[in-house]
N, C-alpha and C positions, 0 to 999 in steps of 0.2 A: 414114806418115801417109796417110789416105785422101783422094784428090783428086776422087772421084766423089760427087756429092750424091745418095745413094740416098734417095728418098722426100721430097725437098724439106725438108731438115732445118732445124730452128731450134735453135741451141745457146745455152744460158744457163749460165754466161757464156762467150762466145766470145772468143778472143784479140783484144785491143785494143778490146773492147766497153766503152763508157763505163759506169761504175758509177752509173747513175741509179736513182732510186727506182722508176721504171716497170720498168726491167729487173730490179731486185731483186724486184719484185712477181711476176715470172714464175718466180722460182727454185723455189718450192715448189708451183706450180700442178699439181694432180692428183697430188701426192706426199704433202703433209702433210694429214691429214684435217681438214676444216672442222668447226666446232661451237662450242658454249659450253663452254669448258674449266673455268671456275669462276665462282662468283658469279652475277650477273644475277638475284638473287632479288627478288621483288616485295613491297613493303609498301604496303598500302592506306591512303591518307591522306584520302579523302573519297568521296562518292557517285560522283564522276566524275574522280577523280585517284588517282595512285599514284606510288611512287618505285621506280626500278630501282637495286639495289645495285651496288657496284663489280664489274667483270667482266673476264675475260680470254677473248677470242674469236679464232678463226681464221676469216676470212670471205673470200669471193672474188666476182668477177663472171666474165664469160666469158674474160677475158684476164689478169687479175691477181689476186693473193692477198696478204692482209696479216694481221698480228696486231695487234689493237687492245686496249689496256688502259685502263680508266677509273680515276680516283683519287678520285671523289666520287660522291655519290648524284645520280641524274638524275630530275628531276621531270617526270612524264608526265601531260598533260591534253589536252583537245581543242585547246588553243592551241599546245602544243609538239609534238604528233604531226606527223610528216611527211605522213601521210594517214590518213583514217578518224577515228573518234571513240571515246571511252570509252562504249560502249553495247552492248547485247545484239545489235545488228545487225552489229557488227564486233567479235566477242569475242576473236579471235586476235591476239596481239602478235607481230610478227616483226622481226628485224634485217635490214637491207639495206645493201649497199655497192656503189657503182659507181665505178670508177676515173675520175678526171678529172685533168688536168694542173694541179693546184692544191694548195697547202699546206693549204687549208681543205676537205679532202676527208674529211668525217666520216661516221661510222656513222649510219644513219637508223633511226627507229623507226616502224613502220606498224601500224595496226589494220586487219585484213582480215576478211571475212565467214566464210570457211571455209578449211580446209587446201587445198582445190582451187584457191583464189584466190591462193595464194602463188606467187611467181616461182621459177624453177629454183634459184637460189642463196640464197634467203631462209633464215635461221635462225629456228626457232620458239622463242620464249620460253615460251609456254604460252597457256592460254585463261582469259579473265576470266569469272567467274560473277556473275549479277545476281539480286537479289530485289526485285521491285517497281520495277525500273528503277534501283536503287542497286547499285553495285559492292560485293559482299560477300565474294568469294573468288577464288582463282586455282588453276588445275589445271595441273600440270607434265607430265602424261602424255605429251604429244606433243612435248616439248622436244627440240631438236636437240643431242644429245650427240655428241661426236666419236667416230667409230667406230675407235678405236685401243686395242689391248690395254695401251698404256702408261698410260692414264687410266681407261678404262671399268671401273666396279665395283671400282676400287682401294681398298683399306683403308689409311688413313693417319692420322697423329696430328693433333690439332687445334692451332691456334695457342694457345700458352699452356699452363699446367699443367692437365691434365685426365685423368681415368680413363675418359673417353669416347673413341671413335674416330669418324672420318668415313668413310663409304662413298660414293664418288663415283657419280654418276648413270650410267645406261646402259640397256641392254635385256637381258633375261634370257629366252631361249627355252627352253621345255620341250617335251615330246612333243606336247602338245595346246593350247598357247597361247604367247603372247609377252608378257612383262610389262614395262611401262615402270617403271624403278626411279628414283625421285627421289633426289637427293643427300640423305643423311640421317645423323644421328648415332646411334650405338648405344652402349649401356652404361648405367650405369658398370660397368666390370670391377672385381671385388672382390679385393683382395690376400689371399692365403692366410695362415694363421697361421705363425709361426716354427717350424722353420727351412725351411719348404717353399716350393717354386715350383709353378707350374701352367701347362699349355699349354691354352688355350681355342681353339675353332674359331669363325670367322665364316663362315657359310654361308648359302645362299639357301633360305629356307623358303617355297615358293610364289613370290610376287612380291616378298618383302621380306627383307632381311638379318636374321639371327638369330644368337644366341650359344649354343654348346654348351660348357659348362664342363667342363674336364678334371679329373683326379684329382690333388690336391696330393701332392707327393713331393719327396724330396731331389734325385732325377734324374727329372723328370717326362717322360712321353711324351704325344703328342697322342692324343685320342680317335679311335676308328675312323671312317674316312671313309664307310663303306658306306651307300648310300642318300642321300648328301648331296653337293651341289655346293659345295665349299669354296672360299672366296675367300682366306682367310689363316689362319695360325696366330699366336696372340698369346701371348707368354710374360709371365706375371704373377708378380712376385716379392714375397715378404713385405716389407712396409714401403713398397711403391710408393705414390706419391701422384700420379704422372702416367705416361703411356705415350709413348714416343718411337719414332723410326723403327727403332732397333736391336731393339725388342721385336716387330716385325711381320715375319713371313715370308710373302711373296706367293706363293700357290700357285694362282692363277687358272688354270683350263684354257683352252686356246686355242680349243676348240670347245665349244658349248653345245647339246646334250650331245655327248660325243665320238663317239657312235654313235646313229643314229636308227633305231628299229625300223621295218620295212616293213609291219607290220600283218598279215602272213600267218601267222607263227608266234609272234611276240612283239609286243605292242601296249601301249597305255596304257589303264588303267581310268578311270572317271569322276573319280577323285581325282588323276589324273596319274601314277600309279605303274605300273611295268611289270607286265604280266600275260600269261600264256601263252594264245594262241589255238590251239585244237586242231582240226585238220581230220581227217586220216586217222591221225595219229600216236597219238591217244588216243581210245578209244571214248567217245562221249557217254554220260553217266550221270546218274541222279538221286541227289542226296544225301538220304538217308532219315532222318527223326527220328521215333521212336515214343515216345508219352507214354501213361502209364497213366491215361487219361481218355477217355471216349467222346463228349464234347460240345464239342470244340474246333472253332472255325470260322475263326480268324484265324492267319496265319503267326507273329505275334508272341507267341502263347500257348505256343509250343514251347520253353520255357526249362528244363524239368526232365525230360529224356528218360530212358527206361529202356533205350533202345538207339539207336545211330547207326551207319549203314553206307551203302554205295553199291551201286546196282544198275545194270547196263547199261540204256540206254533205247532206243537206235536210233530215238529220237523217239516211242516208244510205252511204255505200261505196261499190263500185264494181270496180274491177281492174283485168287486165290480162297482162302478159308479152309476149304474142304471137307477133311475128313480132317486131315492134318497139314501140308498145303501152305500156306505163308505164314501161319502161325498168328499172326504179329505184327499181321496185319490185324484179328483177331477182338477185338471189344469194346475197341478202342483208338482213339486219334486219331493219325493219321500225316501228316506233312508231306513231300511230295516237292518238292525244290528243284533248279532248274537255272539256271545263268548262261549267257546267250547274247549274241552280238554280231550286230546286224542291220546289213547293208550297205545303207543307205538305208531308206526306208519299205517294210515287207514285211508281208503278211498270211499267216499259217499257220493251218491248220485241224485241230482235233482232233475225233475221232468218239467219242461216248460210246454204248456198247452196253449196259452193265449197271452198276448201282450199288445198294449196300445198306450204309449208309443215306444218308449225306450226302457230297457232294463240292462243294468251292468252288475256283475257279481265280482266281489273282491275277497281275497283271503289275506289278512294282515296287510291291507293296503295295496296289494298287487292284483291287478285285474286278471281274472281267469275266464271270463265269458262276457259277451255282450250280444244283444239283439236290438237293432234299431229298425222300427217299422210297425206295421199293423198286421197281425195274423191271429186267426181264431181256428183252432182245430181240436175238436172235443173227443174224437174217437181214438186218437193216438197223439203222442207228444210231438211238438215241433222240434225239440232238441233234448238230448240227454246230456246233462252238464256234470262232468266229474269234478268233485272237490277232493283234491289230494292233500291230506293232512300229514305232516310229520309229527313225531312224538312231542307232546307238550300243549301249551295253550295257544289258541288261535282266535282271531276276531273275523267273523264272517259278515260282510256287508252286502246287501242288495240295494242298489240305487234305482228307483223307478221315477220316470218323468213323463207326465201326460201333456199332450199338446192341445187338449180341449176336444169337444165333441162328445166322445165317450171315453171311458177309462177302464181298462181290463188288465189284470195281472193274475195269472193262474199258474202257480208253481207247486209241485208236489214232490215230496221226497223225505226220507227219514234221515235227517242229519244227526239227531241225538238218538242213540239206541240204548243208553244206560250201561253199556258193556265196553265197547271200543271207543265210543265218543260220548263224553259226559257234558251236560249243561253246567255252566258256571254262572252263578249269580253275580 
């Protein structure tokens, strides 16, 4: 046994220590995650009144932690709140508990003005919403869910016979955002025809749980997980009228996501999907779409191409239809498209030297420049075209249309520099 008290230790429970409620309250301090484990849903009963449903919470103050369960609805109004009022001035409802040496040491309900006004150990129920001063809704986005894999986003059966399931609340991070997930029902799951069974997936689609139905079979297999953050596999059998614990296989990952791209070679696009960011590994290129028409001016018109291919860009494009070189320019409409990622707000400049006949330039479908006519000027540019990029991904389109005779397009400029603007495959 150790006889030296390293670090001024407090032992709970220590030998011969009395089993008081106060000492028991220290047992799970900083060990068991606090939060609203279940219930505590809001039902609006009037312009300035509501009811809190039965709840199970784990809550603490600086020195003690307890589990509290309610067995009846709690009526909340200005008269019953421990502080604040049912109004837009104090819209956030929080639970608070402070240890006192008393049997009547109950949970408190406070209305506060903002999340920054909460105390360190407050549990957030959610935010009241008002229309014309009347309480009309409730938002659970900032709810204090327990940060524990045992409960967070767990799929479980409902009380009573049901083909729906319950997904517990929590938070689901992706590469470019963090979604608050409210406790919600999903379903109904539909039983397959005899004699088959089926394995369905419950997975996160953006910030909400969704169902991917499997293929019915005598010995079914689960659908492919690729591209999905799967919470559970659910086995559905012919003749089912309810789903129980034995039909649910919990497959929640321990990390969300298991690996986070660093943005240098692999990143996320605007839809939150993985995308390759190419610096030196892949030469920047224009994706070229050629259409058998000579009057297109919009990127969206290129839906019936006669040819599609890619050409290296190095941030520039030069082409001519003299003799047999680049004959696809001649008397056609061509769209040159490149996807880039801007690190912060950046301005890149293109230099136009020659065009015959039309050229239009777009960023994310918005026209930023046009030149309609015939001009050749080799010693200095006809125009300097600024490309103003905001932070993030962008699509650059150059639409060229030739009216026959000759075809020229000479544009020079470093769009991709590998530092502030990156090429995206």
